[in-house]
N, C-alpha and C positions, 0 to 999 in steps of 0.2 A: 771445688771437688764435690763429688756425690756424697750425700750424707751417709755416714756409717753408723750402724747400730750393732753393738755386740750381742751375741746370742750363743746358745750352746749347740754343738753338733748333734748331741744326743742326750736324753735324760730318761730315767725309768718311766714306765707306763703311767704311774700315778701322777707324775708331774707334767706329762705332755699336754699341751694346751693351756697350761697354767703358769709357765715361766713368764716373768714379768716384762720381758722384751715385747710380749704381746701388746702391752699397753702403748708402747712407743710405735710399734708397727701399725696398730689401729689408728693412732692419731695421724700418722703420716699418710695412711691410706685415705682417711677422711679428707685430708687436705689436698690429696692428689699429688703428693710430692714423692719423687723417686728416692730410693735409698738402697744401700747394700748392707747385707748382714755379714758382720765379721764373726765367723764361727770359731768358737774356742772349745777345747776339750774340758768338760766339767771336772775331770779328775786330774788334769795336768794343764793348768792355765798359763803357767810360765811366769817368771818374775817380771817380765816386761809389762804384762797386763796390769799389774798392780800400780804401775805409774799412770795408767788411764783410770782404773777403778780401784781405789785404795783398799776396798774390802773384798776384791776379787769375785764380785758378783756380777750378774747381768740385770739390766742393760747398762751400757755406757754409750755415749753419743758424741759425735764430732762432725763438724761440717766445714772444716777449713779455717774457721774463725773461732767458733765456740767449741769447747770440749767440756763435757760434764757427765754426771752419773746420777743415779737414783731416778726411778721411773716417774715418781710424782713431780720432781723438779723438771725433768725433761718435758713431760706433758704440759706443765704450766708454761715453760719456755715456748713450746710450739703453739700453745693457745694464744700467746702474745703476738705471734707472727701471722697466724692464719685465721681468717674470719670463719672458716668452716668449723673451727673449734671454739670460737668465742666471739661475742659482740666486740666491736671496736671501741665503744665508749667506755670511759673509766668505770662507771657504775656497773655496767654489764660484765666487764672484765673482772672487776673485784668479786662479783658474785660467783663467777666461774672458779676463780682461785679458791674462794671459800668452800665450794662444794668439793673440789679436788682434795683439799685438806680434811674436810669432814669425812670423806670416804676413807681416808687413811687413818685419821686420828680418832674418829668417833665410831666407826664400824669395823674397819679391818683390825684394829687393835684387839677386838674381841674374836673375830673370825680366825685370826692367826693363832690366838691362844687355843681355840678349840681344835684347829687343825694340828697343832703341835701335840696336844693331848691324845687325839685319836689316831694320828699317824705315827708319831715318833716315841710316844711314851705310853702307849696302850698297855694296860695291865699293871702299870706301876702303882704302888700303894697310894702315893700322894694324890693321884688323879681322882680317887674316889671322893675326896672332900672338895677338890678344886673344881672339877668339871661342872657340878650343879650351879656353882656361883657364876662361872663363865657363861653358861646357858642363860641364867637369869639376867645377867647384864646385857647380853646380846639381844634377848627377847625384848627388853625394855627399849633398846635403841631402835630395833626394827619397828616396834609399835609407834614410836615417835615419828620415824620417817614415813611410815605408812599413812599416818594422819596428815603429815605435811603434804605428801604427794597427792592424796585424794584421787580425783579422777583425771589429773593432768597427765599428758603423754610423757613429759620430761620435767626435770626439776625446775627449770626456768622457762618453760614454755616452748623451747626449741632445743634440739640436741646440741650439747656442748661437751667440752672436755670434762666437765663435772659428771655428766652422765656416763661418759666413757670410763672414768675411774670408778664410779659407784658400781657400774655393771660388772667390771672385772672383779670387784670385791664380792659382790653377790654371787658370782659364779662359784665361789669357794663353798657356798652352802646351798647351791642349786639342788632342787629335788629333795630337799630335806623338809622335815616337819616345821622347822624353824621358819622357813620362808613361805611354805605352803599355807601357813596361818593367815597370810596377808595376800589375797588374790591380786590386789593392785600392784604389789611389789613383784609378784611372779609375772604379771602381764608386762610390767615395765621392763624387767630383765629380758623377756622374750622380744620385746619391741627393739631394745638396744642391740641384742645379739642377732637379730634378723637383718640388720643393716648390711648391705653388700661390702662395705669397707671392713667390717668385723670379720666377715667370712673370708675375705682375701687375706687379712692379717693372720687369721688362724691357719689357713692353708700354708702360708709362707713359713710359719713356725713349724708346722708338722712335717713339711716336706723333707728337711734335712734329717729329722729323726728317723723317717722311713729309710732314707738313703744310707744312714750310718748305723742301722740296727746291728748290734753285735751278733756275730755268727753263733 
């Protein structure tokens, strides 16, 4: 069967281009593998969907043999199948997995907190004390990564699923002072998101949003 990836029919403007099915779409586009988007209603997912994705989020993935969820897990799985996303040797594949998890656990854990504060809890009293600490922690992580990257084009010398995941996390703070302090990280993000596969994946996510825009 053709690979199926769950995605939303429509989301509000602030979320468009950032829903995490983009990561799986991008991985499949890099690998040149066809897929179908299984579009669901963000406000009415239906009980049957929870049997595919227990937390009723997107993306979920199935290919006739494998059925799974969580964008990071899916990208790691695809990286194990397609050389476009990872070297085939054990050492190279291990590094790719490491970077995927680093993007999620060392960087996104901070960007997600900042996003929650600024988007969903803006103006609440507790954010006055919490936000500066989140910023401080994120700045420290970005400084460490900037030093590691140096003048390299990609994290491991060639584009891999690790770069794909890191770039999608960086997009959450793109054009902010946090990222602009590190020109090499800005250039890295631009390099990743200039790839044709990313542009195809982005357009594939945005098209149904345009088609299903509420009247």
